[in-house]
C-alpha positions as CSV (number, residue, x, y, z in Angstrom):
1,M,58.0,106.3,121.9
2,S,59.2,105.5,125.5
3,K,58.6,102.1,127.0
4,R,57.5,102.1,130.6
5,R,60.1,100.0,132.4
6,K,59.9,97.2,135.1
7,V,62.7,99.3,137.3
8,G,62.8,102.8,135.8
9,N,65.7,104.3,138.0
10,L,68.4,105.5,135.4
11,L,70.9,103.8,137.9
12,A,69.0,100.7,136.4
13,P,70.9,99.9,133.3
14,A,74.0,101.6,134.7
15,L,74.1,98.8,137.2
16,L,73.3,96.0,134.7
17,A,76.5,97.1,132.1
18,T,78.7,97.1,135.3
19,V,77.8,93.3,135.7
20,I,77.8,92.6,132.0
21,Q,81.6,90.9,132.2
22,R,81.2,89.4,135.5
23,P,79.2,88.5,138.4
24,T,79.9,91.7,140.9
25,H,79.0,93.0,144.7
26,P,77.2,96.1,145.1
27,Y,79.8,97.4,146.8
28,E,82.0,96.9,143.6
29,M,79.4,98.0,141.4
30,A,79.1,101.2,142.7
31,S,82.8,101.9,142.9
32,L,83.2,101.3,139.4
33,L,80.5,103.7,138.7
34,R,82.5,106.1,140.7
35,A,85.9,105.2,138.9
36,R,84.0,105.8,135.8
37,G,83.0,109.2,136.5
38,K,79.1,107.9,136.6
39,E,78.5,110.1,139.7
40,D,78.5,113.3,137.2
41,D,75.9,111.8,135.7
42,M,73.8,110.5,138.3
43,E,73.4,110.6,142.4
44,I,74.9,107.4,143.8
45,K,73.0,106.8,146.6
46,W,73.9,103.4,149.3
47,G,70.0,102.9,149.9
48,S,69.0,103.8,146.5
49,L,71.7,101.7,145.0
50,Y,70.4,98.5,147.0
51,T,66.7,99.2,146.3
52,V,67.4,99.3,142.3
53,V,69.4,96.0,143.0
54,G,67.2,94.7,144.8
55,N,64.3,95.3,142.0
56,L,66.6,94.0,139.1
57,V,66.5,90.5,141.0
58,K,63.0,90.9,141.7
59,H,62.0,91.1,137.9
60,G,64.5,88.9,136.5
61,F,67.1,91.0,135.2
62,L,69.8,90.2,138.2
63,E,70.5,86.9,139.9
64,V,72.2,85.5,142.5
65,A,75.9,84.2,141.6
66,D,77.2,83.3,144.9
67,T,76.9,84.4,148.8
68,T,79.6,84.2,151.4
69,R,80.0,85.3,154.9
70,R,83.2,85.7,156.5
71,G,83.5,85.7,160.5
72,A,80.9,87.9,161.8
73,R,80.6,90.2,159.0
74,P,77.1,90.4,157.1
75,E,76.6,87.9,153.6
76,R,78.2,88.8,150.7
77,T,75.9,88.5,147.7
78,V,77.4,88.5,144.6
79,Y,75.3,89.2,141.6
80,R,75.0,88.5,138.1
81,I,73.1,89.7,135.0
82,T,70.2,87.5,133.1
83,D,69.3,86.8,130.0
84,A,66.5,88.9,130.6
85,G,68.7,91.8,131.9
86,R,71.1,91.5,129.0
87,A,67.8,92.1,127.0
88,E,66.5,95.2,128.8
89,L,69.9,96.4,128.7
90,V,70.5,96.6,125.1
91,D,66.7,97.6,124.6
92,W,67.1,100.3,127.1
93,A,70.5,101.5,125.2
94,R,68.9,101.7,122.2
95,E,65.5,103.7,123.5
96,L,68.1,106.0,125.0
97,V,70.1,106.8,122.7
98,S,67.3,106.8,119.4
99,I,64.4,108.8,120.9
100,P,64.3,112.5,122.0
101,Q,62.4,112.6,126.0
102,P,61.5,115.6,127.4
103,E,64.1,116.7,130.1
104,H,63.4,119.5,132.6
105,P,66.3,121.4,133.2
106,K,66.4,123.9,136.6
107,F,67.8,126.6,134.5
108,K,64.7,126.3,132.0
109,A,62.4,126.6,134.8
110,G,64.8,129.8,136.2
111,L,64.5,131.4,132.9
112,S,60.6,130.9,132.9
113,V,60.6,133.3,135.7
114,L,63.4,135.6,134.8
115,A,61.1,138.5,134.5
116,T,60.6,138.4,138.6
117,L,64.3,140.1,138.6
118,S,65.2,143.4,137.2
119,P,67.9,143.6,134.3
120,D,70.8,144.5,136.4
121,E,70.2,141.8,138.8
122,A,69.6,139.0,136.4
123,T,72.9,140.3,134.2
124,T,75.0,139.9,136.7
125,L,73.4,136.6,137.8
126,L,74.2,135.2,134.5
127,R,77.8,136.4,134.5
128,D,78.1,134.4,137.6
129,R,76.5,131.3,136.0
130,L,78.7,132.2,132.9
131,D,81.7,132.0,135.3
132,R,80.7,128.4,136.6
133,L,79.8,127.3,133.4
134,E,83.4,128.3,132.0
135,Q,85.4,126.5,135.4
136,A,83.1,123.6,134.7
137,I,84.4,123.4,131.1
138,A,87.9,123.6,132.0
139,A,87.7,120.8,134.2
140,S,85.8,118.7,132.3
141,R,88.5,119.1,129.2
142,A,91.3,118.6,132.1
143,S,88.9,115.2,132.7
144,L,88.9,114.3,129.2
145,T,92.3,114.7,128.6
146,R,93.4,112.9,132.0
147,Y,91.0,109.9,131.1
148,G,91.3,109.8,127.6
149,R,95.1,108.5,127.9
150,D,93.8,105.3,129.1
151,V,90.0,105.1,128.7
152,P,88.9,104.1,125.5
153,R,86.7,106.9,123.8
154,L,83.6,104.7,123.6
155,F,83.5,104.8,127.4
156,L,84.1,109.1,127.1
157,V,81.2,109.6,124.6
158,E,78.6,110.7,127.7
159,D,81.3,113.2,129.0
160,E,81.7,114.5,125.6
161,Y,78.3,115.2,125.0
162,E,78.0,116.6,128.7
163,L,80.6,119.2,127.7
164,A,79.2,119.8,124.3
165,V,75.8,120.6,125.9
166,R,77.7,123.0,128.4
167,E,80.1,124.8,125.8
168,A,76.6,125.7,123.6
169,E,74.6,126.6,127.5
170,A,77.9,129.1,127.7
171,A,77.7,130.5,124.1
172,W,73.8,131.1,124.8
173,V,74.3,133.0,127.9
174,R,77.1,134.8,126.1
175,S,75.0,136.2,123.6
176,L,71.9,136.8,125.9
177,L,74.4,138.6,128.4
178,D,76.0,140.8,124.9
179,E,72.2,141.7,124.1
180,L,71.5,142.9,127.4
181,A,74.4,144.7,128.1
182,S,74.1,146.2,124.2
183,G,70.5,147.4,124.8
184,A,69.4,144.9,121.5
185,F,67.2,142.7,124.1
186,P,63.6,143.2,122.8
187,G,61.6,144.6,125.3
188,L,64.5,145.9,127.7
189,A,62.8,149.3,128.3
190,M,59.5,147.7,129.3
191,W,61.3,145.0,131.6
192,R,63.5,148.3,133.4
193,R,60.3,150.3,133.8
194,W,58.7,147.8,135.4
195,H,60.9,147.1,137.8
196,A,61.5,151.1,138.2
197,T,58.1,151.7,138.8
198,G,56.7,148.2,140.1
199,E,53.9,148.7,137.8
200,I,53.6,146.0,135.3
201,P,53.9,147.7,131.9
202,P,50.3,147.5,129.4
203,E,51.6,144.6,127.3
204,M,52.6,142.4,129.8
205,A,49.4,143.0,131.8
206,E,47.6,141.9,128.5
207,L,50.1,139.0,128.4
208,A,48.9,137.7,131.5
209,E,45.4,138.3,130.9
210,R,45.3,135.9,128.0
211,G,46.1,133.3,130.2
212,S,43.7,133.7,133.0
213,V,40.2,131.4,133.0
214,D,37.5,132.9,133.5
């Protein structure tokens, strides 16, 4: 079971990992995350980054290592990880790697209302998605090849995972499209009839009634 974290934003362990080798300024933390391609894993915004850094300091996971000022420029604060921060990072990494968590991808939400589209429109949209997936897969493969020349695989495993997930999704979408194209998809005729007539077939109406509350 996952723990309730004092700083629950997933940017937190990523930031802790950037300062584990040496004290770092928040701007450098962001630059390191971008250089490592972490923008593909999470949205990195200055406002949220400074907020997370502040919360990590508040809860004792980071501390100020040095503060300098050059002329009229704002203070430049460099942070280092604390023993509590190291323990939190390791504990969180163990949890993230070992415990499957429920995720709520938007594609799954879209599939849950797929019936509101006609079979032909759904097929067209799924083909569009497959084209985009194949482009993303090709880009991911090229990126892994490029970074793999200089970056140890240990720091690329999350990109390998993302590629595997995309490949699995693409394979599933292809399979679904094959069923729709061949007519093998169960209930396809009923689905078509609904959109042709505008009347919900009795079978589907019955399913809707099962979820009704008196």
